[in-house]
N, C-alpha and C positions, 0 to 999 in steps of 0.2 A: 280308763280311757276305752273310749268305743272304738274298736276296729271297723273298716266298711264293712264287713261279712257280718259282724255281730249288728250293727244299726240296720241292717238291711234285714235282719232275722227280726229284728223286733218289729219293724215295720210288716214283715209279713205275718208274725203272729197278730199284732192289732187289727190288721184288715181279716185275718181268719177267724178272728173271735168275734167281732162284727158282722161278719155273714152268717155264723153259727147263730149269733144271738137272733139276728133277724130271719134266718129259718125257722128256730123254734119257737119264736113270735107266732109266725106262719103257721106251725105245727108240724112240720117236716122233722122227724128224728134220723140224723145222719146215720149212715151207714158204718160198719167196722172200716169196710174199703175207703170211703170217703174219709173217715178220720184218719187212716194209716197214709192216704195219699196227701192229706192237708199236713199231716207230720211231717211229710216227706218234702213238702213246699216251704214249710217253715224252715226246716234245716238247709234249705237250698240243694237237696238231693234231686229234686225235680222242677222243672220248669212249668209254668201252666200251660205253657203250649204243649208239653210232654203230657200232662194229665187230661188235657182236652183230648188228645189222640188215642192216649189209651182208653178213655170213656168211649171215643166214638166207636174203637174196636172192640169193645164189650156189647155193644148195643146194637150196633149197625153193622150188617153184612151187605157186601157189595155183590 
């Protein structure tokens, strides 16, 4: 029996797999940091919003 969190994780994994496949088709090679972030997202440790904010902080200065 699937719990809500396990089914959410499965949906997240499916979406991540599709996004990575599309990126690879376009010739994009994911970084180790991206792979870690996506693993955290799939497991529910981080939300998309958190990942976007962390990415902005790494690449944009105020």
